[in-house]
C-alpha positions in Angstrom: -55.5 -10.1 -103.3 -54.9 -6.6 -102.0 -55.0 -7.8 -98.4 -52.4 -10.5 -99.2 -50.2 -7.9 -101.0 -50.4 -5.6 -97.9 -49.4 -8.5 -95.6 -46.4 -9.4 -97.8 -45.3 -5.8 -97.9 -45.4 -5.7 -94.1 -42.8 -8.5 -93.8 -39.3 -7.4 -92.9 -36.4 -7.6 -95.3 -34.0 -8.7 -92.7 -33.5 -12.5 -93.0 -32.8 -13.0 -89.3 -35.9 -11.2 -88.2 -37.9 -13.1 -90.8 -36.5 -16.4 -89.6 -37.4 -15.5 -86.0 -41.0 -14.7 -87.1 -41.3 -18.0 -88.9 -40.1 -20.0 -85.9 -42.4 -18.1 -83.6 -45.4 -18.8 -85.9 -44.4 -22.5 -86.1 -44.2 -22.7 -82.3 -47.6 -21.0 -82.0 -49.1 -23.4 -84.5 -47.8 -26.4 -82.6 -49.2 -25.0 -79.4 -52.7 -24.4 -80.9 -52.7 -27.9 -82.5 -51.9 -29.4 -79.0 -54.8 -27.4 -77.5 -57.1 -28.5 -80.3 -56.1 -32.2 -79.8 -56.9 -31.8 -76.1 -60.3 -30.2 -76.9 -61.1 -33.0 -79.4 -60.3 -35.6 -76.7 -62.7 -33.9 -74.3 -65.4 -33.7 -77.0 -65.0 -37.5 -77.5 -65.4 -38.1 -73.8 -68.5 -36.0 -73.7 -69.9 -37.9 -76.7 -69.3 -41.2 -74.8 -71.1 -39.7 -71.8 -74.2 -39.0 -74.0 -74.2 -41.8 -76.5 -71.7 -44.5 -75.5 -72.2 -47.9 -74.0 -73.1 -47.8 -70.3 -69.7 -49.2 -69.3 -68.0 -46.4 -71.1 -70.1 -43.5 -69.9 -68.6 -40.8 -67.7 -70.0 -40.2 -64.3 -71.0 -36.7 -63.3 -67.7 -36.0 -61.5 -65.7 -37.0 -64.5 -67.9 -34.7 -66.6 -67.1 -31.8 -64.3 -63.4 -32.5 -64.6 -63.7 -32.6 -68.4 -65.6 -29.3 -68.5 -63.0 -27.7 -66.2 -60.3 -28.8 -68.6 -62.2 -27.4 -71.5 -62.8 -24.1 -69.9 -59.2 -23.7 -68.8 -58.0 -24.5 -72.4 -60.4 -21.8 -73.7 -59.1 -19.3 -71.1 -55.5 -20.1 -72.2 -56.4 -19.4 -75.9 -58.2 -16.1 -75.0 -55.3 -15.0 -72.8 -52.8 -15.5 -75.7 -55.1 -13.6 -78.1 -55.3 -10.7 -75.7 -51.5 -10.5 -75.3 -51.2 -9.8 -79.0 -54.3 -7.6 -79.4 -54.6 -4.7 -76.9 -57.9 -3.6 -78.4 -59.4 -7.0 -77.9 -58.0 -7.1 -74.3 -59.7 -3.7 -73.5 -63.0 -4.9 -75.0 -63.0 -8.1 -73.1 -62.1 -6.4 -69.8 -65.1 -4.1 -70.2 -67.3 -7.1 -70.9 -66.0 -8.8 -67.7 -66.7 -5.6 -65.7 -70.3 -5.4 -66.9 -71.0 -9.1 -66.3 -69.4 -9.9 -63.0 -71.6 -10.4 -60.0 -71.8 -8.0 -57.0 -69.6 -9.0 -54.1 -71.5 -9.8 -50.8 -71.9 -6.8 -48.5 -70.8 -8.7 -45.4 -67.3 -9.2 -46.6 -64.8 -6.8 -45.1 -63.5 -4.0 -47.4 -59.8 -3.1 -47.4 -59.1 0.1 -49.4 -55.9 0.7 -51.3 -55.4 4.2 -52.7 -53.2 4.4 -55.7 -52.1 8.1 -56.0 -49.8 9.7 -58.5 -46.1 10.1 -57.5 -46.6 13.9 -57.5 -49.8 16.0 -57.1 -48.1 19.3 -58.0 -49.5 21.0 -61.1 -47.2 20.3 -64.1 -47.7 23.9 -65.2 -47.4 26.1 -62.2 -46.3 23.5 -59.6 -49.2 24.5 -57.3 -51.1 21.8 -55.3 -53.9 20.0 -57.2 -57.1 18.9 -55.6 -59.2 15.7 -56.0 -62.1 16.2 -58.6 -63.2 12.5 -58.7 -61.9 9.0 -58.8 -62.2 5.6 -60.4 -63.0 2.7 -58.1 -62.8 -1.1 -58.7 -63.5 -4.0 -56.4 -61.8 -7.4 -56.6 -62.2 -10.5 -54.5 -59.2 -11.3 -52.4 -58.3 -14.1 -50.0 -56.3 -14.3 -46.8 -54.9 -17.8 -46.4 -56.5 -19.8 -43.5 -54.7 -18.9 -40.3 -54.6 -21.3 -37.4 -54.2 -19.8 -34.0 -53.7 -21.0 -30.4 -56.5 -20.0 -28.1 -54.9 -19.6 -24.6 -57.5 -19.7 -21.8 -56.2 -18.4 -18.5 -58.1 -18.8 -15.2 -56.6 -16.6 -12.5 -56.9 -17.7 -8.9 -57.8 -15.2 -6.3 -57.2 -15.3 -2.5 -57.5 -12.9 0.4 -54.2 -11.8 2.0 -56.0 -11.5 5.4 -57.5 -15.0 5.4 -56.0 -18.5 4.9 -59.0 -20.0 3.1 -61.3 -19.0 0.3 -59.4 -19.3 -3.1 -61.7 -18.3 -5.9 -61.3 -19.4 -9.5 -63.8 -19.5 -12.5 -64.7 -23.0 -13.6 -63.0 -24.3 -16.7 -65.1 -23.9 -19.9 -66.7 -27.0 -21.2 -64.9 -28.7 -24.1 -66.0 -31.2 -26.7 -62.6 -32.9 -26.6 -61.7 -32.9 -22.9 -57.9 -32.5 -22.5 -57.6 -32.3 -26.3 -56.2 -29.7 -28.7 -59.2 -28.5 -30.8 -61.8 -25.9 -30.2 -65.4 -26.7 -31.3 -64.8 -24.4 -34.3 -61.8 -26.5 -35.5 -63.8 -29.8 -35.1 -66.7 -28.2 -37.1 -64.2 -27.4 -39.9 -63.0 -31.0 -40.0 -66.6 -32.3 -40.1 -67.6 -29.8 -42.8 -64.6 -30.5 -45.0 -65.2 -34.3 -44.8 -69.0 -34.5 -45.1 -69.9 -31.3 -46.9 -66.8 -31.0 -49.2 -66.0 -34.7 -49.4 -62.4 -34.3 -48.3 -61.1 -37.4 -46.5 -59.4 -37.1 -43.1 -56.0 -38.2 -44.3 -56.0 -35.3 -46.8 -56.9 -32.9 -44.1 -54.0 -34.2 -42.0 -51.7 -33.4 -45.0 -53.1 -29.9 -45.3 -52.5 -29.3 -41.5 -48.9 -30.7 -41.9 -48.2 -28.0 -44.6 -49.0 -25.4 -41.9 -46.5 -27.2 -39.6 -49.3 -28.7 -37.5 -48.8 -32.5 -36.9 -52.1 -34.1 -36.2 -52.6 -37.7 -37.2 -55.6 -38.9 -39.2 -56.6 -41.1 -36.3 -56.8 -38.1 -34.1 -59.1 -36.3 -36.6 -61.3 -39.5 -36.7 -61.5 -39.4 -32.9 -62.7 -35.8 -33.0 -65.3 -36.7 -35.6 -66.6 -39.6 -33.7 -66.9 -37.6 -30.4 -68.7 -34.8 -32.3 -71.2 -37.3 -33.8 -71.9 -38.7 -30.3 -72.5 -35.1 -29.0 -74.8 -34.3 -31.9 -76.8 -37.4 -31.6 -79.7 -35.8 -29.7 -80.2 -33.2 -32.4 -80.2 -36.0 -35.0 -82.7 -38.0 -33.0 -85.0 -35.0 -32.8 -84.8 -34.4 -36.6 -85.6 -38.1 -37.2 -88.7 -37.9 -34.9 -89.8 -34.7 -36.6 -89.6 -36.3 -40.1 -91.5 -39.4 -38.9 -94.3 -37.2 -37.8 -94.8 -35.8 -41.3 -97.8 -36.7 -43.4 -95.7 -37.5 -46.5 -92.1 -38.7 -46.9 -89.7 -39.9 -49.6 -87.6 -42.9 -48.9 -84.7 -44.6 -50.7 -81.6 -46.7 -49.8 -78.1 -46.7 -51.2 -75.1 -49.0 -50.5 -72.5 -48.0 -47.9 -69.5 -50.4 -48.1 -68.1 -51.1 -44.6 -64.8 -52.6 -43.8 -65.1 -56.2 -42.4 -61.8 -56.9 -40.7 -62.6 -60.5 -40.0 -62.8 -61.3 -43.7 -60.3 -58.8 -44.9 -62.7 -57.1 -47.2 -65.8 -54.9 -47.2 -69.4 -55.8 -46.5 -72.5 -54.1 -47.7 -74.2 -51.8 -45.3 -76.9 -49.4 -46.4 -78.0 -45.8 -45.8 -81.8 -45.6 -45.6 -82.8 -42.0 -46.5 -85.9 -40.2 -45.4 -86.6 -36.9 -47.1 -89.3 -34.2 -46.8 -89.9 -31.4 -49.2 -93.4 -30.0 -49.4 -92.4 -26.8 -51.3 -93.8 -28.0 -54.6 -97.3 -27.8 -53.2 -96.8 -25.0 -50.7 -96.6 -27.2 -47.6 -95.3 -25.5 -44.4 -93.1 -28.2 -43.0 -89.4 -27.3 -43.6 -87.5 -29.5 -46.0 -85.1 -32.0 -44.3 -83.3 -35.2 -44.9 -82.3 -37.9 -42.4 -79.9 -40.8 -43.1 -80.0 -44.0 -41.1 -77.3 -46.7 -41.3 -78.3 -50.4 -41.3 -76.1 -53.4 -41.9 -78.4 -54.6 -44.8 -81.2 -53.9 -47.2 -83.8 -56.4 -46.0 -87.4 -55.5 -45.4 -86.8 -55.8 -41.7 -84.7 -52.7 -41.7 -87.5 -50.7 -43.5 -90.0 -52.0 -41.0 -87.8 -51.0 -38.0 -87.0 -47.5 -39.4 -90.7 -46.8 -40.2 -92.3 -48.8 -37.4 -94.4 -45.8 -36.2 -95.0 -44.2 -39.5 -98.4 -44.3 -41.2 -98.5 -41.5 -43.8 -97.7 -41.4 -47.5 -94.4 -43.0 -48.5 -93.0 -42.3 -51.9 -90.4 -44.8 -53.1 -89.1 -46.7 -56.1 -90.5 -50.2 -56.7 -88.4 -52.0 -54.1 -90.5 -54.8 -52.6 -89.1 -54.3 -49.1 -91.6 -51.5 -48.5 -94.7 -53.6 -49.5 -95.3 -55.0 -46.0 -95.7 -51.4 -44.7 -98.9 -51.1 -46.8 -100.5 -54.2 -45.2 -104.0 -53.3 -44.1 -103.4 -55.3 -40.9 -100.3 -53.3 -40.0 -100.3 -51.5 -36.6 -100.7 -48.7 -35.9 -101.9 -48.1 -39.5 -100.7 -49.0 -43.0 -98.7 -46.5 -45.0 -99.9 -45.3 -48.4 -97.3 -46.3 -51.0 -96.7 -44.0 -54.0 -94.3 -45.0 -56.7 -91.9 -43.2 -59.0 -92.5 -42.5 -62.7 -88.8 -41.7 -63.2 -87.9 -45.3 -62.5 -90.4 -46.5 -65.1 -89.2 -43.9 -67.6 -85.6 -45.0 -67.0 -86.4 -48.5 -68.1 -87.8 -47.4 -71.4 -85.0 -44.9 -71.9 -82.3 -47.6 -71.5 -84.0 -49.6 -74.4 -83.8 -46.6 -76.8 -80.0 -46.4 -76.5 -79.5 -49.7 -78.3 -81.1 -48.6 -81.6 -84.7 -48.4 -82.9 -87.2 -49.1 -80.2 -90.6 -47.7 -81.3 -92.6 -49.0 -78.3 -90.1 -47.5 -75.8 -89.9 -44.3 -77.7 -93.7 -43.9 -77.8 -93.8 -44.7 -74.0 -91.3 -42.0 -73.4 -93.3 -39.5 -75.4 -96.5 -40.3 -73.4 -94.7 -40.0 -70.1 -93.2 -36.7 -71.1 -96.7 -35.3 -71.5 -97.4 -36.1 -67.8 -94.2 -34.3 -66.8 -95.1 -31.2 -68.9 -98.4 -30.9 -66.9 -96.5 -31.3 -63.6 -94.1 -28.5 -64.6 -97.1 -26.2 -65.1 -98.6 -26.9 -61.7 -95.5 -26.9 -59.6 -95.9 -24.5 -56.7 -99.7 -24.5 -56.7 -101.7 -25.7 -53.7 -102.4 -29.4 -53.3 -106.1 -28.9 -54.1 -105.3 -27.1 -57.4 -102.8 -29.8 -58.4 -105.2 -32.6 -57.7 -107.9 -30.8 -59.8 -105.6 -30.3 -62.8 -104.5 -33.9 -62.6 -108.0 -35.1 -62.5 -109.0 -33.1 -65.6 -105.9 -33.4 -67.7 -103.5 -36.1 -66.4 -105.9 -39.0 -65.6 -107.1 -39.4 -69.2 -103.5 -39.6 -70.4 -102.6 -42.1 -67.7 -105.7 -44.3 -68.4 -104.9 -44.3 -72.1 -101.3 -45.2 -71.4 -102.3 -48.2 -69.3 -104.5 -49.5 -72.1 -101.8 -48.9 -74.6 -99.2 -50.8 -72.5 -101.5 -53.8 -72.1 -102.0 -53.9 -75.8 -98.3 -53.7 -76.6 -97.5 -56.4 -74.0 -99.8 -58.8 -75.8 -97.9 -58.2 -79.1 -94.3 -58.7 -77.9 -92.4 -61.8 -76.8 -92.7 -62.4 -73.0 -89.0 -62.7 -72.7 -88.2 -59.4 -74.6 -86.6 -56.5 -72.6 -89.5 -54.3 -73.6 -91.9 -56.8 -72.0 -90.0 -56.6 -68.7 -90.3 -52.8 -68.7 -94.0 -52.9 -69.5 -94.7 -55.5 -66.8 -92.8 -53.4 -64.2 -95.1 -50.5 -64.9 -98.3 -52.5 -64.9 -97.3 -54.4 -61.7 -96.7 -51.0 -59.9 -99.7 -49.2 -61.5 -101.5 -48.6 -58.2 -98.5 -46.8 -56.7 -97.7 -45.0 -60.0 -101.2 -43.5 -60.1 -101.4 -42.5 -56.5 -100.3 -39.0 -57.3 -103.6 -38.5 -59.2 -105.5 -38.9 -55.9 -103.4 -36.6 -53.7 -102.0 -33.2 -54.7 -99.2 -33.5 -52.1 -97.7 -36.5 -53.9 -95.0 -35.8 -56.5 -94.8 -37.7 -59.9 -91.4 -39.1 -58.9 -89.0 -39.6 -56.1 -86.2 -37.5 -57.5 -86.3 -35.4 -54.3 -84.8 -38.2 -52.3 -82.4 -39.3 -55.1 -80.9 -35.9 -55.0 -80.2 -36.2 -51.3 -78.3 -39.5 -51.9 -75.7 -37.9 -54.2 -73.6 -36.4 -51.4 -73.4 -39.9 -49.8 -72.2 -41.3 -53.1 -69.5 -38.6 -53.4 -68.3 -39.3 -49.9 -68.4 -43.0 -50.6 -66.3 -42.5 -53.7 -63.6 -40.4 -51.9 -63.5 -42.5 -48.7 -64.1 -45.9 -50.4 -65.8 -47.4 -47.3 -66.7 -46.8 -43.7 -64.3 -48.3 -41.2 -67.0 -50.1 -39.2 -70.8 -50.2 -38.5 -70.2 -47.5 -35.9 -68.5 -45.4 -38.5 -71.6 -45.8 -40.7 -73.8 -44.6 -37.9 -71.5 -41.5 -37.4 -71.6 -40.9 -41.1 -75.4 -40.9 -41.1 -75.6 -38.5 -38.1 -73.2 -35.9 -39.5 -74.5 -36.2 -43.1 -78.0 -35.6 -41.8 -77.2 -32.3 -40.2 -75.0 -31.1 -43.0 -77.3 -31.9 -45.8 -80.3 -30.4 -44.0 -78.2 -27.3 -43.5 -77.7 -27.1 -47.3 -81.4 -27.3 -47.9 -81.8 -24.1 -45.9 -78.7 -22.3 -47.3 -77.1 -22.6 -43.9 -73.2 -22.7 -43.6 -72.6 -26.2 -42.1 -69.4 -25.2 -40.5 -70.8 -22.2 -38.7 -73.9 -24.2 -37.7 -71.8 -27.1 -36.3 -69.4 -24.9 -34.4 -72.3 -23.1 -32.7 -74.4 -26.2 -32.0 -71.4 -28.2 -30.6 -70.6 -25.3 -28.3 -74.2 -25.1 -27.0 -74.4 -28.9 -26.5 -71.1 -29.2 -24.5 -72.5 -26.4 -22.3 -75.4 -28.7 -21.4 -78.1 -27.4 -23.8 -81.5 -28.6 -22.4 -83.2 -31.5 -24.3 -86.4 -29.6 -24.0 -85.0 -27.0 -26.4 -83.5 -29.3 -29.1 -86.0 -28.0 -31.6 -84.2 -24.6 -31.5 -81.1 -26.4 -32.9 -82.8 -27.7 -36.0 -81.0 -26.0 -39.0 -84.1 -24.0 -40.1 -84.8 -22.7 -36.5 -81.1 -22.0 -36.0 -81.0 -20.0 -39.2 -84.0 -17.9 -38.1 -82.5 -17.2 -34.7 -79.2 -16.1 -36.3 -81.0 -13.8 -38.6 -82.8 -12.2 -35.7 
């Protein structure tokens, strides 16, 4: 009661001031209620993402947008609080100073000295000297500046002779007779294939700078660059196909079909290599190949010379590659436990599903062991799997067979169990070879950038556009695997290629080798 009495005593006696305070409080309440309603809407969206029907669930990009909105709303509330509470503002400012990351040392530093208006002593008016200082660093930005690179080639002649004019040859250019430098083309490619920014939006951004370049012109630059980069792409593809173990997957790539006035289904076939979980020395890489379909003939063509371990989902198009009569040699197929787990997980979302729930629990035990041995050598991984994982897998197989005999053959749970038992040889391959992962999530992660570009661009303009997309995405996504800036890489590699870089040295242009040379 004493707190309430004190608050009442603090109210002004003036009615006009009191009325203004009430109106201000009412406006603030309305504002906070609006923010609360927005936050509740976001919470409902997040609940649908986690628990809703599949048709209602948010995709990952929508989730990011929802989280951004939530964080912005929180920042707005905190800013309003700090306006009315100086002590709170001071405390939070100190927390931000303590928690903010260090700025990279390679960024240029611009010093701004903020000095008092007068440095004369207020007592005796004598000059004061510096005894210390406070210093703070903030991250600033200079807006992107386009410039015109003027290349002059003077001609020289002898005044005493009539012949013999000397002039340096014109530098090689990616776009002969065109506007862009290789650095500008690299920026266009990086924005489209690394940042998923379609060319028409890039044309709009250029227009805001007063630079009128049509989308079709940007597309011409991208296609020309893809053709120039094709030798590096081909080298990367050969390098991956020489690996002892690969992941493979395929994803749709809608392609415009002008003859029918709609799109047709092309596919990106993705090869990925990542031996880091078992300490392999081959650098991680990904290669995309465009094909006009998903038939087994495309898999056979892509992997015609490959005979190592191939880790995939259960798609039947790869089965012919494991034929013992295959030349030069059959591949060893390893399948993905994540795909089997996903089938059981889908069944648990519809309500009580005791068999699916128990299957998920047993599969989780396998993943816990894999988490423990990640990063160990292939021999160590195989030894642990033989001792601890194999008994669990054998018990799971017997349990699945017993459950299959108990349920209706047409039940969804029966389909999930049959999928696992039909692919059991491939699912248990990881027990025999420490290099093999328990799932093919490695290659599925490399497909996500393709899906983002597909979402923003809707479709490729032609089969040739799909091929260009595959070439450029290969180089950019492999750069990302090695923490290489794709824009800097493409600018440098394009410059080297147009200046007739020898094919015998293409290995030096692989992103991992390029990064090493830049560091040196």
